[in-house]
Structures are given as structure tokens and as C-alpha cells.
C-alpha positions in Angstrom: 40.1 84.1 39.8 36.6 84.4 38.2 36.1 86.3 35.0 34.1 89.0 36.9 36.9 89.5 39.4 39.5 89.6 36.6 37.4 92.3 34.8 37.1 94.3 38.0 40.8 93.9 38.6 41.7 95.2 35.1 39.3 98.2 35.5 40.8 99.2 38.8 44.3 98.8 37.2 43.3 101.1 34.4 42.1 103.7 36.9 45.3 103.3 38.9 47.4 103.8 35.8 45.7 107.2 35.1 46.3 108.4 38.7 49.9 107.1 38.6 50.7 108.9 35.4 49.1 112.2 36.5 51.0 112.1 39.7 54.3 111.2 38.0 53.8 114.0 35.6 53.4 116.4 38.6 56.6 114.9 40.2 58.4 115.4 36.9 57.2 119.0 36.8 58.4 119.7 40.3 61.8 118.1 39.8 64.7 119.0 37.5 64.2 115.9 35.3 61.7 113.2 34.4 64.2 110.8 35.7 63.3 111.7 39.3 59.7 110.5 38.7 60.9 107.4 36.9 63.3 106.5 39.7 60.7 107.1 42.4 58.3 104.9 40.6 60.9 102.1 40.2 62.2 102.4 43.8 58.7 102.2 45.4 57.8 99.3 43.2 61.1 97.6 44.0 60.7 98.0 47.7 57.1 96.7 47.7 58.0 93.7 45.5 61.1 93.0 47.5 59.1 92.9 50.7 56.6 90.5 49.2 59.4 88.3 47.8 61.1 88.2 51.2 57.8 87.1 52.8 57.6 84.3 50.3 61.1 83.0 51.0 63.7 85.4 49.6 65.8 86.2 46.6 67.2 82.7 46.1 64.8 82.0 43.3 65.9 85.1 41.4 69.5 84.2 41.7 68.9 80.6 40.6 66.6 81.4 37.6 68.3 84.7 36.4 69.2 85.1 32.7 70.5 88.3 31.2 67.5 88.6 29.0 65.3 88.9 32.2 66.4 92.6 32.2 64.5 93.4 29.0 61.0 93.6 30.5 62.2 96.0 33.2 63.8 98.2 30.4 60.6 98.0 28.3 58.5 98.9 31.4 60.7 101.9 32.2 60.3 103.0 28.6 56.5 102.6 28.8 56.3 104.6 32.0 58.6 107.3 30.5 56.5 107.5 27.3 53.2 107.6 29.3 54.4 110.4 31.5 55.6 112.4 28.5 52.3 111.8 26.7 50.3 112.9 29.9 52.4 116.0 30.2 52.3 117.0 26.5 49.0 115.5 25.2 46.9 114.9 28.3 45.4 111.7 29.6 42.8 110.8 27.0 45.0 111.2 23.9 47.9 109.3 25.6 45.7 106.4 26.7 44.0 106.2 23.3 47.3 106.1 21.4 48.8 103.5 23.9 45.7 101.3 23.7 45.6 101.4 19.9 49.3 100.6 19.5 49.0 97.8 22.1 46.0 96.4 20.2 47.7 96.5 16.8 50.9 95.0 18.0 49.0 92.5 20.2 46.9 91.4 17.2 50.0 91.0 15.0 51.7 88.9 17.8 48.6 86.7 18.3 48.2 86.1 14.5 51.9 85.3 14.1 52.0 82.7 16.8 48.5 81.2 16.2 48.2 78.0 14.3 44.5 78.4 13.5 43.9 81.9 12.1 40.7 82.1 10.2 39.8 84.7 7.6 36.7 85.7 9.8 38.9 86.3 12.9 41.3 88.5 10.9 38.4 90.5 9.4 36.7 90.9 12.8 39.9 91.9 14.5 40.8 94.3 11.7 37.4 96.0 11.9 37.7 96.3 15.7 41.2 97.7 15.4 40.0 100.1 12.6 37.3 101.4 14.9 39.7 101.9 17.7 42.1 103.8 15.4 39.2 106.0 14.2 38.4 106.8 17.9 42.1 107.8 18.4 41.8 110.3 15.5 38.5 111.7 16.9 40.1 112.1 20.4 43.2 113.8 19.0 41.1 116.1 16.7 39.0 117.2 19.6 42.1 118.8 21.2 42.6 121.4 18.4 
């Protein structure tokens, strides 16, 4: 995949995430619980992915490779969707997205720096400035709501 196609793919995924969370917040509002929207999201994804896996050869690979810790990403993903829906419902789209992106960036930088063998002072300073600007933008977005 070329860098241009990858960029376009990520932009479309970002737009899809906004639409997904808006629709899921509406589902949660129409149902008795947020769990209804979360389950619908998971079931639809599971059905689509199961169909794709069946076309590729079946579930044998999952059975052969499965380890209990493989469940952790699904739990974290469910938590992410739940937190996103809650944020969209209470804060709105822009503040939720800003907070999620800022937290992902901060924890992503911490992860990258912790596993990197060649961390220069310049890269830490540049990343810190970028992260600081992003955090400032979160505060600007949040303060515009009041």
C-alpha cells in the first residue's frame, strides 16, 4: 500500500469513526442501555469478520493460535467504543475526539520512547512540543463549549 493510499485510508477511517459514534449514541438513546449499541457494534463486526475468515479458509487458525491473552484487545476495544459513545453523548464529537487523540498521542509517545533503543534529546523535545500543542488545542476545544 502506498503512503498516499494509507493516508486516504486513515482519513476515511477517521470519518467513519465519527459517523459510527454518532449513530451508536443514537442507538443507545433509543434503547434501555448503552449495552444494546455496544452489542450491535460487536455483533455486526463479528459477522462481517467471520464471513471474511470463512472465505479465507475458516476458524482453524484461530483455534490453533489462540492464547487467553488474545481476549485483551477485544476487551480494550469494547471499552474504547463505550468511552467514545459516552463522550459523544455527553461532550459532543469534537471534544471527545480531541481528548481521545491527545491521550492516544501521549501514551503512544511514552510507549515508543520506552521501547526505542535510539531516543535522541531532539526527538523527545520535538515530540513534547507537538504533544503540548495538541493538549493546548484540547483545552481550547473544551473551553469553547462553555
